[in-house]
Residue, then its C-alpha position, 0 to 999 in steps of 0.5 A: x813742965x806739964x805733960x799731955x795729961x796735965x800733970x806737973x812733971x819735974x825732972x833733972x835737966x843736964x846741959x852741955x856745960x854741966x857735963x863737959x868736965x866729966x866727958x873730957x875726963x872719960x875721953x882722956x882716960x879712954x885715950x890713955x888706956x888705948x895708948x897703953x894697950x897699943x904699947x903693951x901689944x907692941x912690946x908683946x909682938x916684938x921679942x926681937x928687940x929684947x933679944x941680944x944679937x949674937x955675933x958670929x965668931x970671927x975666927x971660924x969661917x962662915x959656912x952654908x949651914x951658918x947662912x941657912x940656919x942662923x938659929x943653930x948654936 
């Protein structure tokens, strides 16, 4: 290729086919990272699923305090 000054300029020319594999791998890695980030965020924001549900003692009557303050031990 000859530029405006008449000097022969050589350069590396990439076409779509030569970079297609690299682009596909980068895109797949980015997609997997995004999925893992969402999964970690979902587990971090949802501690209710990991906590065990405690049942009310069936021998005791349910009081107003039990209904209004269920976190009371």
